[in-house]
PDBQT receptor file of N, H, CA, C and O in Angstrom, charges set to zero:
ATOM      1  N   MET A   1       0.826  -1.125  -0.081  1.00  0.00    +0.000 N 
ATOM      2  CA  MET A   1       0.022  -0.030  -0.031  1.00  0.00    +0.000 C 
ATOM      3  C   MET A   1       0.909   1.341  -0.038  1.00  0.00    +0.000 C 
ATOM      4  O   MET A   1       1.806   1.503   0.789  1.00  0.00    +0.000 OA
ATOM      5  N   ASN A   2       0.607   2.276  -0.989  1.00  0.00    +0.000 N 
ATOM      6  H   ASN A   2      -0.122   2.145  -1.661  1.00  0.00    +0.000 HD
ATOM      7  CA  ASN A   2       1.640   3.371  -1.144  1.00  0.00    +0.000 C 
ATOM      8  C   ASN A   2       1.119   4.378   0.076  1.00  0.00    +0.000 C 
ATOM      9  O   ASN A   2       0.067   4.203   0.691  1.00  0.00    +0.000 OA
ATOM     10  N   ARG A   3       1.948   5.338   0.280  1.00  0.00    +0.000 N 
ATOM     11  H   ARG A   3       2.803   5.480  -0.220  1.00  0.00    +0.000 HD
ATOM     12  CA  ARG A   3       1.884   6.377   1.378  1.00  0.00    +0.000 C 
ATOM     13  C   ARG A   3       0.666   6.829   1.461  1.00  0.00    +0.000 C 
ATOM     14  O   ARG A   3       0.040   6.780   2.519  1.00  0.00    +0.000 OA
ATOM     15  N   PHE A   4       0.081   7.423   0.145  1.00  0.00    +0.000 N 
ATOM     16  H   PHE A   4       0.590   7.463  -0.715  1.00  0.00    +0.000 HD
ATOM     17  CA  PHE A   4      -1.151   8.165   0.005  1.00  0.00    +0.000 C 
ATOM     18  C   PHE A   4      -2.434   7.386   0.637  1.00  0.00    +0.000 C 
ATOM     19  O   PHE A   4      -3.249   7.805   1.459  1.00  0.00    +0.000 OA
ATOM     20  N   ALA A   5      -2.358   6.160   0.011  1.00  0.00    +0.000 N 
ATOM     21  H   ALA A   5      -1.697   5.820  -0.658  1.00  0.00    +0.000 HD
ATOM     22  CA  ALA A   5      -3.584   5.217   0.431  1.00  0.00    +0.000 C 
ATOM     23  C   ALA A   5      -3.362   4.738   2.048  1.00  0.00    +0.000 C 
ATOM     24  O   ALA A   5      -4.311   4.379   2.746  1.00  0.00    +0.000 OA
ATOM     25  N   LYS A   6      -2.286   4.777   2.420  1.00  0.00    +0.000 N 
ATOM     26  H   LYS A   6      -1.516   5.069   1.853  1.00  0.00    +0.000 HD
ATOM     27  CA  LYS A   6      -2.024   4.459   3.941  1.00  0.00    +0.000 C 
ATOM     28  C   LYS A   6      -2.414   5.694   4.763  1.00  0.00    +0.000 C 
ATOM     29  O   LYS A   6      -2.940   5.498   5.859  1.00  0.00    +0.000 OA
ATOM     30  N   SER A   7      -2.212   6.920   4.347  1.00  0.00    +0.000 N 
ATOM     31  H   SER A   7      -1.785   7.079   3.456  1.00  0.00    +0.000 HD
ATOM     32  CA  SER A   7      -2.659   8.022   4.990  1.00  0.00    +0.000 C 
ATOM     33  C   SER A   7      -4.191   8.319   4.753  1.00  0.00    +0.000 C 
ATOM     34  O   SER A   7      -4.825   8.987   5.569  1.00  0.00    +0.000 OA
ATOM     35  N   PHE A   8      -4.736   7.829   3.672  1.00  0.00    +0.000 N 
ATOM     36  H   PHE A   8      -4.221   7.286   3.008  1.00  0.00    +0.000 HD
ATOM     37  CA  PHE A   8      -6.185   8.086   3.475  1.00  0.00    +0.000 C 
ATOM     38  C   PHE A   8      -7.048   6.886   4.384  1.00  0.00    +0.000 C 
ATOM     39  O   PHE A   8      -8.146   7.186   4.853  1.00  0.00    +0.000 OA
ATOM     40  N   VAL A   9      -6.575   5.763   4.555  1.00  0.00    +0.000 N 
ATOM     41  H   VAL A   9      -5.683   5.519   4.175  1.00  0.00    +0.000 HD
ATOM     42  CA  VAL A   9      -7.173   4.868   5.274  1.00  0.00    +0.000 C 
ATOM     43  C   VAL A   9      -6.996   5.171   6.806  1.00  0.00    +0.000 C 
ATOM     44  O   VAL A   9      -7.993   4.992   7.506  1.00  0.00    +0.000 OA
ATOM     45  N   ILE A  10      -5.920   5.580   7.363  1.00  0.00    +0.000 N 
ATOM     46  H   ILE A  10      -5.110   5.726   6.794  1.00  0.00    +0.000 HD
ATOM     47  CA  ILE A  10      -5.658   6.104   8.659  1.00  0.00    +0.000 C 
ATOM     48  C   ILE A  10      -6.425   7.295   9.041  1.00  0.00    +0.000 C 
ATOM     49  O   ILE A  10      -6.974   7.399  10.138  1.00  0.00    +0.000 OA
ATOM     50  N   THR A  11      -6.459   8.265   8.054  1.00  0.00    +0.000 N 
ATOM     51  H   THR A  11      -6.013   8.181   7.163  1.00  0.00    +0.000 HD
ATOM     52  CA  THR A  11      -7.402   9.394   8.284  1.00  0.00    +0.000 C 
ATOM     53  C   THR A  11      -8.894   8.969   8.359  1.00  0.00    +0.000 C 
ATOM     54  O   THR A  11      -9.594   9.423   9.265  1.00  0.00    +0.000 OA
ATOM     55  N   GLY A  12      -9.385   8.146   7.470  1.00  0.00    +0.000 N 
ATOM     56  H   GLY A  12      -8.817   7.778   6.734  1.00  0.00    +0.000 HD
ATOM     57  CA  GLY A  12     -10.579   7.790   7.380  1.00  0.00    +0.000 C 
ATOM     58  C   GLY A  12     -11.054   6.950   8.644  1.00  0.00    +0.000 C 
ATOM     59  O   GLY A  12     -12.210   7.034   9.059  1.00  0.00    +0.000 OA
ATOM     60  N   LEU A  13     -10.182   6.211   9.177  1.00  0.00    +0.000 N 
ATOM     61  H   LEU A  13      -9.243   6.143   8.840  1.00  0.00    +0.000 HD
ATOM     62  CA  LEU A  13     -10.479   5.496  10.483  1.00  0.00    +0.000 C 
ATOM     63  C   LEU A  13     -10.610   6.650  11.736  1.00  0.00    +0.000 C 
ATOM     64  O   LEU A  13     -11.579   6.727  12.491  1.00  0.00    +0.000 OA
ATOM     65  N   MET A  14      -9.630   7.365  11.768  1.00  0.00    +0.000 N 
ATOM     66  H   MET A  14      -8.842   7.303  11.154  1.00  0.00    +0.000 HD
ATOM     67  CA  MET A  14      -9.764   8.467  12.792  1.00  0.00    +0.000 C 
ATOM     68  C   MET A  14     -11.047   9.245  12.555  1.00  0.00    +0.000 C 
ATOM     69  O   MET A  14     -11.788   9.521  13.497  1.00  0.00    +0.000 OA
ATOM     70  N   LEU A  15     -11.301   9.580  11.372  1.00  0.00    +0.000 N 
ATOM     71  H   LEU A  15     -10.698   9.355  10.606  1.00  0.00    +0.000 HD
ATOM     72  CA  LEU A  15     -12.766  10.341  11.248  1.00  0.00    +0.000 C 
ATOM     73  C   LEU A  15     -13.905   9.570  11.874  1.00  0.00    +0.000 C 
ATOM     74  O   LEU A  15     -14.717  10.045  12.668  1.00  0.00    +0.000 OA
ATOM     75  N   LEU A  16     -13.869   8.122  11.353  1.00  0.00    +0.000 N 
ATOM     76  H   LEU A  16     -13.210   7.736  10.708  1.00  0.00    +0.000 HD
ATOM     77  CA  LEU A  16     -15.059   7.338  11.855  1.00  0.00    +0.000 C 
ATOM     78  C   LEU A  16     -15.041   7.202  13.317  1.00  0.00    +0.000 C 
ATOM     79  O   LEU A  16     -16.098   7.176  13.949  1.00  0.00    +0.000 OA
ATOM     80  N   ALA A  17     -13.829   7.110  13.921  1.00  0.00    +0.000 N 
ATOM     81  H   ALA A  17     -12.970   7.132  13.408  1.00  0.00    +0.000 HD
ATOM     82  CA  ALA A  17     -13.841   6.827  15.306  1.00  0.00    +0.000 C 
ATOM     83  C   ALA A  17     -14.171   8.182  16.098  1.00  0.00    +0.000 C 
ATOM     84  O   ALA A  17     -14.718   8.167  17.200  1.00  0.00    +0.000 OA
ATOM     85  N   THR A  18     -13.847   9.174  15.533  1.00  0.00    +0.000 N 
ATOM     86  H   THR A  18     -13.403   9.185  14.637  1.00  0.00    +0.000 HD
ATOM     87  CA  THR A  18     -14.082  10.569  16.303  1.00  0.00    +0.000 C 
ATOM     88  C   THR A  18     -15.476  10.713  16.018  1.00  0.00    +0.000 C 
ATOM     89  O   THR A  18     -16.138  11.084  16.987  1.00  0.00    +0.000 OA
ATOM     90  N   ALA A  19     -16.224  10.483  14.746  1.00  0.00    +0.000 N 
ATOM     91  H   ALA A  19     -15.685  10.181  13.959  1.00  0.00    +0.000 HD
ATOM     92  CA  ALA A  19     -17.572  10.829  14.463  1.00  0.00    +0.000 C 
ATOM     93  C   ALA A  19     -18.557   9.882  15.362  1.00  0.00    +0.000 C 
ATOM     94  O   ALA A  19     -19.681  10.329  15.588  1.00  0.00    +0.000 OA
ATOM     95  N   LEU A  20     -18.269   8.832  15.792  1.00  0.00    +0.000 N 
ATOM     96  H   LEU A  20     -17.356   8.468  15.609  1.00  0.00    +0.000 HD
ATOM     97  CA  LEU A  20     -18.816   7.988  16.786  1.00  0.00    +0.000 C 
ATOM     98  C   LEU A  20     -18.827   8.486  18.173  1.00  0.00    +0.000 C 
ATOM     99  O   LEU A  20     -19.601   8.072  19.036  1.00  0.00    +0.000 OA
ATOM    100  N   THR A  21     -18.024   9.300  18.325  1.00  0.00    +0.000 N 
ATOM    101  H   THR A  21     -17.396   9.636  17.623  1.00  0.00    +0.000 HD
ATOM    102  CA  THR A  21     -17.953   9.957  19.770  1.00  0.00    +0.000 C 
ATOM    103  C   THR A  21     -18.617  11.297  19.915  1.00  0.00    +0.000 C 
ATOM    104  O   THR A  21     -18.801  11.814  21.017  1.00  0.00    +0.000 OA
ATOM    105  N   GLY A  22     -19.002  11.892  18.682  1.00  0.00    +0.000 N 
ATOM    106  H   GLY A  22     -18.852  11.471  17.787  1.00  0.00    +0.000 HD
ATOM    107  CA  GLY A  22     -19.936  13.112  18.622  1.00  0.00    +0.000 C 
ATOM    108  C   GLY A  22     -18.905  14.257  18.611  1.00  0.00    +0.000 C 
ATOM    109  O   GLY A  22     -19.317  15.411  18.730  1.00  0.00    +0.000 OA
ATOM    110  N   CYS A  23     -17.686  14.024  18.484  1.00  0.00    +0.000 N 
ATOM    111  H   CYS A  23     -17.351  13.087  18.387  1.00  0.00    +0.000 HD
ATOM    112  CA  CYS A  23     -16.632  15.351  18.707  1.00  0.00    +0.000 C 
ATOM    113  C   CYS A  23     -16.302  15.829  17.135  1.00  0.00    +0.000 C 
ATOM    114  O   CYS A  23     -15.390  16.611  16.865  1.00  0.00    +0.000 OA
ATOM    115  N   ILE A  24     -17.035  15.335  16.323  1.00  0.00    +0.000 N 
ATOM    116  H   ILE A  24     -17.776  14.699  16.543  1.00  0.00    +0.000 HD
ATOM    117  CA  ILE A  24     -16.769  15.833  14.869  1.00  0.00    +0.000 C 
ATOM    118  C   ILE A  24     -17.909  15.961  14.092  1.00  0.00    +0.000 C 
ATOM    119  O   ILE A  24     -18.934  15.344  14.381  1.00  0.00    +0.000 OA
ATOM    120  N   LYS A  25     -17.827  16.779  13.030  1.00  0.00    +0.000 N 
ATOM    121  H   LYS A  25     -16.994  17.280  12.795  1.00  0.00    +0.000 HD
ATOM    122  CA  LYS A  25     -18.891  16.896  11.965  1.00  0.00    +0.000 C 
ATOM    123  C   LYS A  25     -18.294  16.601  10.617  1.00  0.00    +0.000 C 
ATOM    124  O   LYS A  25     -17.185  16.998  10.257  1.00  0.00    +0.000 OA
ATOM    125  N   TYR A  26     -19.045  15.937   9.965  1.00  0.00    +0.000 N 
ATOM    126  H   TYR A  26     -19.945  15.614  10.257  1.00  0.00    +0.000 HD
ATOM    127  CA  TYR A  26     -18.467  15.210   8.655  1.00  0.00    +0.000 C 
ATOM    128  C   TYR A  26     -19.502  15.373   7.629  1.00  0.00    +0.000 C 
ATOM    129  O   TYR A  26     -20.682  15.206   7.938  1.00  0.00    +0.000 OA
ATOM    130  N   LYS A  27     -19.115  15.729   6.268  1.00  0.00    +0.000 N 
ATOM    131  H   LYS A  27     -18.157  15.865   6.017  1.00  0.00    +0.000 HD
ATOM    132  CA  LYS A  27     -20.152  15.882   5.136  1.00  0.00    +0.000 C 
ATOM    133  C   LYS A  27     -19.148  15.390   4.150  1.00  0.00    +0.000 C 
ATOM    134  O   LYS A  27     -17.933  15.586   4.135  1.00  0.00    +0.000 OA
ATOM    135  N   GLN A  28     -19.983  14.638   3.238  1.00  0.00    +0.000 N 
ATOM    136  H   GLN A  28     -20.970  14.479   3.250  1.00  0.00    +0.000 HD
ATOM    137  CA  GLN A  28     -19.337  14.039   2.108  1.00  0.00    +0.000 C 
ATOM    138  C   GLN A  28     -20.416  14.384   0.955  1.00  0.00    +0.000 C 
ATOM    139  O   GLN A  28     -21.579  14.000   1.082  1.00  0.00    +0.000 OA
ATOM    140  N   VAL A  29     -19.985  15.136  -0.197  1.00  0.00    +0.000 N 
ATOM    141  H   VAL A  29     -19.040  15.447  -0.300  1.00  0.00    +0.000 HD
ATOM    142  CA  VAL A  29     -20.874  15.149  -1.306  1.00  0.00    +0.000 C 
ATOM    143  C   VAL A  29     -20.157  14.545  -2.395  1.00  0.00    +0.000 C 
ATOM    144  O   VAL A  29     -18.974  14.792  -2.629  1.00  0.00    +0.000 OA
ATOM    145  N   THR A  30     -20.899  13.722  -3.087  1.00  0.00    +0.000 N 
ATOM    146  H   THR A  30     -21.860  13.521  -2.897  1.00  0.00    +0.000 HD
ATOM    147  CA  THR A  30     -20.329  12.972  -4.358  1.00  0.00    +0.000 C 
ATOM    148  C   THR A  30     -21.247  13.522  -5.583  1.00  0.00    +0.000 C 
ATOM    149  O   THR A  30     -22.477  13.578  -5.555  1.00  0.00    +0.000 OA
ATOM    150  N   THR A  31     -20.467  13.892  -6.591  1.00  0.00    +0.000 N 
ATOM    151  H   THR A  31     -19.468  13.846  -6.613  1.00  0.00    +0.000 HD
ATOM    152  CA  THR A  31     -21.151  14.363  -7.809  1.00  0.00    +0.000 C 
ATOM    153  C   THR A  31     -20.531  13.620  -8.980  1.00  0.00    +0.000 C 
ATOM    154  O   THR A  31     -19.323  13.636  -9.217  1.00  0.00    +0.000 OA
ATOM    155  N   VAL A  32     -21.575  12.869  -9.803  1.00  0.00    +0.000 N 
ATOM    156  H   VAL A  32     -22.556  12.856  -9.610  1.00  0.00    +0.000 HD
ATOM    157  CA  VAL A  32     -21.120  12.265 -10.911  1.00  0.00    +0.000 C 
ATOM    158  C   VAL A  32     -21.482  12.999 -12.121  1.00  0.00    +0.000 C 
ATOM    159  O   VAL A  32     -22.685  13.193 -12.291  1.00  0.00    +0.000 OA
ATOM    160  N   MET A  33     -20.618  13.466 -13.038  1.00  0.00    +0.000 N 
ATOM    161  H   MET A  33     -19.640  13.309 -12.900  1.00  0.00    +0.000 HD
ATOM    162  CA  MET A  33     -20.843  14.246 -14.053  1.00  0.00    +0.000 C 
ATOM    163  C   MET A  33     -21.404  13.511 -15.282  1.00  0.00    +0.000 C 
ATOM    164  O   MET A  33     -21.299  12.287 -15.201  1.00  0.00    +0.000 OA
ATOM    165  N   PRO A  34     -21.954  13.966 -16.357  1.00  0.00    +0.000 N 
ATOM    166  CA  PRO A  34     -22.557  13.247 -17.409  1.00  0.00    +0.000 C 
ATOM    167  C   PRO A  34     -21.728  12.297 -18.268  1.00  0.00    +0.000 C 
ATOM    168  O   PRO A  34     -22.103  11.253 -18.801  1.00  0.00    +0.000 OA
ATOM    169  N   ASP A  35     -20.458  12.901 -18.295  1.00  0.00    +0.000 N 
ATOM    170  H   ASP A  35     -20.153  13.749 -17.862  1.00  0.00    +0.000 HD
ATOM    171  CA  ASP A  35     -19.435  12.095 -18.944  1.00  0.00    +0.000 C 
ATOM    172  C   ASP A  35     -18.880  10.915 -18.216  1.00  0.00    +0.000 C 
ATOM    173  O   ASP A  35     -18.062  10.162 -18.743  1.00  0.00    +0.000 OA
ATOM    174  N   GLY A  36     -19.346  10.754 -16.962  1.00  0.00    +0.000 N 
ATOM    175  H   GLY A  36     -20.011  11.366 -16.534  1.00  0.00    +0.000 HD
ATOM    176  CA  GLY A  36     -18.943   9.593 -16.255  1.00  0.00    +0.000 C 
ATOM    177  C   GLY A  36     -17.864   9.858 -15.116  1.00  0.00    +0.000 C 
ATOM    178  O   GLY A  36     -17.625   9.036 -14.231  1.00  0.00    +0.000 OA
ATOM    179  N   SER A  37     -17.261  11.051 -15.230  1.00  0.00    +0.000 N 
ATOM    180  H   SER A  37     -17.455  11.719 -15.949  1.00  0.00    +0.000 HD
ATOM    181  CA  SER A  37     -16.239  11.405 -14.288  1.00  0.00    +0.000 C 
ATOM    182  C   SER A  37     -16.745  11.878 -13.074  1.00  0.00    +0.000 C 
ATOM    183  O   SER A  37     -17.936  12.173 -13.165  1.00  0.00    +0.000 OA
ATOM    184  N   GLY A  38     -16.266  12.048 -11.997  1.00  0.00    +0.000 N 
ATOM    185  H   GLY A  38     -15.298  11.808 -11.924  1.00  0.00    +0.000 HD
ATOM    186  CA  GLY A  38     -16.913  12.518 -10.720  1.00  0.00    +0.000 C 
ATOM    187  C   GLY A  38     -16.056  13.418  -9.914  1.00  0.00    +0.000 C 
ATOM    188  O   GLY A  38     -14.945  13.812 -10.268  1.00  0.00    +0.000 OA
ATOM    189  N   LYS A  39     -16.666  13.721  -8.782  1.00  0.00    +0.000 N 
ATOM    190  H   LYS A  39     -17.568  13.401  -8.495  1.00  0.00    +0.000 HD
ATOM    191  CA  LYS A  39     -15.925  14.633  -7.857  1.00  0.00    +0.000 C 
ATOM    192  C   LYS A  39     -16.390  14.404  -6.436  1.00  0.00    +0.000 C 
ATOM    193  O   LYS A  39     -17.597  14.343  -6.200  1.00  0.00    +0.000 OA
ATOM    194  N   ILE A  40     -15.463  14.272  -5.453  1.00  0.00    +0.000 N 
ATOM    195  H   ILE A  40     -14.483  14.321  -5.644  1.00  0.00    +0.000 HD
ATOM    196  CA  ILE A  40     -15.947  14.051  -4.190  1.00  0.00    +0.000 C 
ATOM    197  C   ILE A  40     -15.446  15.159  -3.254  1.00  0.00    +0.000 C 
ATOM    198  O   ILE A  40     -14.256  15.466  -3.192  1.00  0.00    +0.000 OA
ATOM    199  N   GLU A  41     -16.383  15.725  -2.551  1.00  0.00    +0.000 N 
ATOM    200  H   GLU A  41     -17.349  15.475  -2.601  1.00  0.00    +0.000 HD
ATOM    201  CA  GLU A  41     -16.005  16.810  -1.669  1.00  0.00    +0.000 C 
ATOM    202  C   GLU A  41     -15.987  16.438  -0.169  1.00  0.00    +0.000 C 
ATOM    203  O   GLU A  41     -17.084  16.050   0.232  1.00  0.00    +0.000 OA
ATOM    204  N   LEU A  42     -15.114  16.461   0.648  1.00  0.00    +0.000 N 
ATOM    205  H   LEU A  42     -14.223  16.776   0.321  1.00  0.00    +0.000 HD
ATOM    206  CA  LEU A  42     -15.201  16.056   1.952  1.00  0.00    +0.000 C 
ATOM    207  C   LEU A  42     -15.045  17.343   2.944  1.00  0.00    +0.000 C 
ATOM    208  O   LEU A  42     -14.280  18.238   2.583  1.00  0.00    +0.000 OA
ATOM    209  N   SER A  43     -15.595  17.441   3.916  1.00  0.00    +0.000 N 
ATOM    210  H   SER A  43     -16.217  16.714   4.208  1.00  0.00    +0.000 HD
ATOM    211  CA  SER A  43     -15.391  18.423   4.971  1.00  0.00    +0.000 C 
ATOM    212  C   SER A  43     -15.675  17.946   6.225  1.00  0.00    +0.000 C 
ATOM    213  O   SER A  43     -16.605  17.164   6.420  1.00  0.00    +0.000 OA
ATOM    214  N   PHE A  44     -14.883  18.391   7.175  1.00  0.00    +0.000 N 
ATOM    215  H   PHE A  44     -14.127  19.027   7.016  1.00  0.00    +0.000 HD
ATOM    216  CA  PHE A  44     -15.112  17.932   8.558  1.00  0.00    +0.000 C 
ATOM    217  C   PHE A  44     -14.717  18.960   9.469  1.00  0.00    +0.000 C 
ATOM    218  O   PHE A  44     -13.905  19.806   9.094  1.00  0.00    +0.000 OA
ATOM    219  N   ALA A  45     -15.196  18.987  10.619  1.00  0.00    +0.000 N 
ATOM    220  H   ALA A  45     -15.856  18.300  10.924  1.00  0.00    +0.000 HD
ATOM    221  CA  ALA A  45     -14.781  19.924  11.702  1.00  0.00    +0.000 C 
ATOM    222  C   ALA A  45     -14.550  19.361  12.988  1.00  0.00    +0.000 C 
ATOM    223  O   ALA A  45     -15.440  18.593  13.355  1.00  0.00    +0.000 OA
ATOM    224  N   LEU A  46     -13.630  19.527  13.751  1.00  0.00    +0.000 N 
ATOM    225  H   LEU A  46     -12.907  20.151  13.453  1.00  0.00    +0.000 HD
ATOM    226  CA  LEU A  46     -13.203  18.950  15.120  1.00  0.00    +0.000 C 
ATOM    227  C   LEU A  46     -13.753  19.945  16.084  1.00  0.00    +0.000 C 
ATOM    228  O   LEU A  46     -13.780  21.129  15.749  1.00  0.00    +0.000 OA
ATOM    229  N   SER A  47     -14.213  19.557  17.297  1.00  0.00    +0.000 N 
ATOM    230  H   SER A  47     -14.191  18.595  17.570  1.00  0.00    +0.000 HD
ATOM    231  CA  SER A  47     -14.467  20.521  18.278  1.00  0.00    +0.000 C 
ATOM    232  C   SER A  47     -13.176  21.046  18.872  1.00  0.00    +0.000 C 
ATOM    233  O   SER A  47     -12.138  20.390  18.787  1.00  0.00    +0.000 OA
ATOM    234  N   GLU A  48     -13.235  22.285  19.504  1.00  0.00    +0.000 N 
ATOM    235  H   GLU A  48     -14.078  22.818  19.572  1.00  0.00    +0.000 HD
ATOM    236  CA  GLU A  48     -12.040  22.883  20.188  1.00  0.00    +0.000 C 
ATOM    237  C   GLU A  48     -11.447  21.886  21.187  1.00  0.00    +0.000 C 
ATOM    238  O   GLU A  48     -10.227  21.736  21.243  1.00  0.00    +0.000 OA
ATOM    239  N   GLN A  49     -12.295  21.189  21.988  1.00  0.00    +0.000 N 
ATOM    240  H   GLN A  49     -13.286  21.310  21.942  1.00  0.00    +0.000 HD
ATOM    241  CA  GLN A  49     -11.873  20.304  22.992  1.00  0.00    +0.000 C 
ATOM    242  C   GLN A  49     -10.998  19.070  22.346  1.00  0.00    +0.000 C 
ATOM    243  O   GLN A  49      -9.976  18.616  22.859  1.00  0.00    +0.000 OA
ATOM    244  N   MET A  50     -11.533  18.665  21.251  1.00  0.00    +0.000 N 
ATOM    245  H   MET A  50     -12.363  19.034  20.834  1.00  0.00    +0.000 HD
ATOM    246  CA  MET A  50     -10.892  17.529  20.565  1.00  0.00    +0.000 C 
ATOM    247  C   MET A  50      -9.425  17.858  20.123  1.00  0.00    +0.000 C 
ATOM    248  O   MET A  50      -8.503  17.043  20.138  1.00  0.00    +0.000 OA
ATOM    249  N   ILE A  51      -9.328  19.299  19.689  1.00  0.00    +0.000 N 
ATOM    250  H   ILE A  51     -10.077  19.962  19.677  1.00  0.00    +0.000 HD
ATOM    251  CA  ILE A  51      -8.166  19.679  19.160  1.00  0.00    +0.000 C 
ATOM    252  C   ILE A  51      -7.314  19.934  20.247  1.00  0.00    +0.000 C 
ATOM    253  O   ILE A  51      -6.159  19.535  20.097  1.00  0.00    +0.000 OA
ATOM    254  N   ALA A  52      -7.618  20.560  21.418  1.00  0.00    +0.000 N 
ATOM    255  H   ALA A  52      -8.556  20.884  21.540  1.00  0.00    +0.000 HD
ATOM    256  CA  ALA A  52      -6.910  20.693  22.460  1.00  0.00    +0.000 C 
ATOM    257  C   ALA A  52      -6.360  19.517  23.135  1.00  0.00    +0.000 C 
ATOM    258  O   ALA A  52      -5.206  19.494  23.563  1.00  0.00    +0.000 OA
ATOM    259  N   MET A  53      -7.156  18.569  23.230  1.00  0.00    +0.000 N 
ATOM    260  H   MET A  53      -8.093  18.588  22.882  1.00  0.00    +0.000 HD
ATOM    261  CA  MET A  53      -6.673  17.212  23.807  1.00  0.00    +0.000 C 
ATOM    262  C   MET A  53      -5.793  16.439  23.008  1.00  0.00    +0.000 C 
ATOM    263  O   MET A  53      -5.063  15.608  23.548  1.00  0.00    +0.000 OA
ATOM    264  N   SER A  54      -5.779  16.626  21.745  1.00  0.00    +0.000 N 
ATOM    265  H   SER A  54      -6.372  17.302  21.306  1.00  0.00    +0.000 HD
ATOM    266  CA  SER A  54      -4.945  16.083  20.758  1.00  0.00    +0.000 C 
ATOM    267  C   SER A  54      -3.415  16.780  20.955  1.00  0.00    +0.000 C 
ATOM    268  O   SER A  54      -2.354  16.156  20.979  1.00  0.00    +0.000 OA
ATOM    269  N   LYS A  55      -3.577  18.128  21.079  1.00  0.00    +0.000 N 
ATOM    270  H   LYS A  55      -4.439  18.635  21.060  1.00  0.00    +0.000 HD
ATOM    271  CA  LYS A  55      -2.271  18.715  21.179  1.00  0.00    +0.000 C 
ATOM    272  C   LYS A  55      -1.602  18.557  22.558  1.00  0.00    +0.000 C 
ATOM    273  O   LYS A  55      -0.383  18.620  22.719  1.00  0.00    +0.000 OA
ATOM    274  N   GLU A  56      -2.550  18.333  23.596  1.00  0.00    +0.000 N 
ATOM    275  H   GLU A  56      -3.540  18.281  23.466  1.00  0.00    +0.000 HD
ATOM    276  CA  GLU A  56      -2.032  17.913  24.926  1.00  0.00    +0.000 C 
ATOM    277  C   GLU A  56      -1.177  16.662  25.012  1.00  0.00    +0.000 C 
ATOM    278  O   GLU A  56      -0.220  16.446  25.756  1.00  0.00    +0.000 OA
ATOM    279  N   GLN A  57      -1.785  15.811  23.999  1.00  0.00    +0.000 N 
ATOM    280  H   GLN A  57      -2.562  15.987  23.395  1.00  0.00    +0.000 HD
ATOM    281  CA  GLN A  57      -1.001  14.412  23.832  1.00  0.00    +0.000 C 
ATOM    282  C   GLN A  57       0.180  14.541  22.967  1.00  0.00    +0.000 C 
ATOM    283  O   GLN A  57       0.784  13.488  22.767  1.00  0.00    +0.000 OA
ATOM    284  N   GLY A  58       0.691  15.724  22.348  1.00  0.00    +0.000 N 
ATOM    285  H   GLY A  58       0.200  16.580  22.511  1.00  0.00    +0.000 HD
ATOM    286  CA  GLY A  58       1.704  15.814  21.495  1.00  0.00    +0.000 C 
ATOM    287  C   GLY A  58       1.484  15.463  19.964  1.00  0.00    +0.000 C 
ATOM    288  O   GLY A  58       2.431  15.290  19.196  1.00  0.00    +0.000 OA
ATOM    289  N   GLN A  59       0.057  15.367  19.558  1.00  0.00    +0.000 N 
ATOM    290  H   GLN A  59      -0.712  15.508  20.181  1.00  0.00    +0.000 HD
ATOM    291  CA  GLN A  59      -0.295  15.027  18.327  1.00  0.00    +0.000 C 
ATOM    292  C   GLN A  59      -0.858  16.337  17.718  1.00  0.00    +0.000 C 
ATOM    293  O   GLN A  59      -1.391  17.175  18.445  1.00  0.00    +0.000 OA
ATOM    294  N   ASP A  60      -0.734  16.511  16.349  1.00  0.00    +0.000 N 
ATOM    295  H   ASP A  60      -0.301  15.830  15.759  1.00  0.00    +0.000 HD
ATOM    296  CA  ASP A  60      -1.286  17.445  15.680  1.00  0.00    +0.000 C 
ATOM    297  C   ASP A  60      -2.332  16.579  14.797  1.00  0.00    +0.000 C 
ATOM    298  O   ASP A  60      -1.989  15.599  14.136  1.00  0.00    +0.000 OA
ATOM    299  N   PRO A  61      -3.734  17.103  14.883  1.00  0.00    +0.000 N 
ATOM    300  CA  PRO A  61      -4.583  16.192  14.096  1.00  0.00    +0.000 C 
ATOM    301  C   PRO A  61      -4.458  16.689  12.513  1.00  0.00    +0.000 C 
ATOM    302  O   PRO A  61      -4.979  15.934  11.692  1.00  0.00    +0.000 OA
ATOM    303  N   PHE A  62      -3.951  17.636  12.119  1.00  0.00    +0.000 N 
ATOM    304  H   PHE A  62      -3.528  18.249  12.785  1.00  0.00    +0.000 HD
ATOM    305  CA  PHE A  62      -3.793  18.080  10.740  1.00  0.00    +0.000 C 
ATOM    306  C   PHE A  62      -2.397  18.087  10.331  1.00  0.00    +0.000 C 
ATOM    307  O   PHE A  62      -2.053  18.853   9.431  1.00  0.00    +0.000 OA
ATOM    308  N   GLU A  63      -1.479  17.246  10.947  1.00  0.00    +0.000 N 
ATOM    309  H   GLU A  63      -1.759  16.624  11.678  1.00  0.00    +0.000 HD
ATOM    310  CA  GLU A  63      -0.117  17.046  10.431  1.00  0.00    +0.000 C 
ATOM    311  C   GLU A  63      -0.102  16.449   9.025  1.00  0.00    +0.000 C 
ATOM    312  O   GLU A  63       0.522  17.003   8.119  1.00  0.00    +0.000 OA
ATOM    313  N   GLU A  64      -0.713  15.448   8.864  1.00  0.00    +0.000 N 
ATOM    314  H   GLU A  64      -1.220  14.999   9.599  1.00  0.00    +0.000 HD
ATOM    315  CA  GLU A  64      -0.684  14.722   7.743  1.00  0.00    +0.000 C 
ATOM    316  C   GLU A  64      -1.380  15.528   6.611  1.00  0.00    +0.000 C 
ATOM    317  O   GLU A  64      -0.930  15.292   5.490  1.00  0.00    +0.000 OA
ATOM    318  N   MET A  65      -2.308  16.360   6.678  1.00  0.00    +0.000 N 
ATOM    319  H   MET A  65      -2.673  16.552   7.589  1.00  0.00    +0.000 HD
ATOM    320  CA  MET A  65      -2.874  17.036   5.605  1.00  0.00    +0.000 C 
ATOM    321  C   MET A  65      -2.300  18.140   4.955  1.00  0.00    +0.000 C 
ATOM    322  O   MET A  65      -2.786  18.551   3.902  1.00  0.00    +0.000 OA
ATOM    323  N   SER A  66      -1.273  18.687   5.494  1.00  0.00    +0.000 N 
ATOM    324  H   SER A  66      -0.879  18.353   6.350  1.00  0.00    +0.000 HD
ATOM    325  CA  SER A  66      -0.655  19.933   4.978  1.00  0.00    +0.000 C 
ATOM    326  C   SER A  66       0.583  19.395   4.065  1.00  0.00    +0.000 C 
ATOM    327  O   SER A  66       1.314  20.195   3.482  1.00  0.00    +0.000 OA
TER     328      SER A  66
């Protein structure tokens, strides 16, 4: 598995786990164009408490996204 796929899977699992705890808002919009191509838009928001907790543990929740 390449680095991008691994990061995508890890990020997805983190989002799922966080979404189940109620600390995250997640929205996915999938658009299929008439020519068969598509576009996926993902947006999510973390609560301030979740970000503070991650930083206290020495982790940056947005480190891999930059």
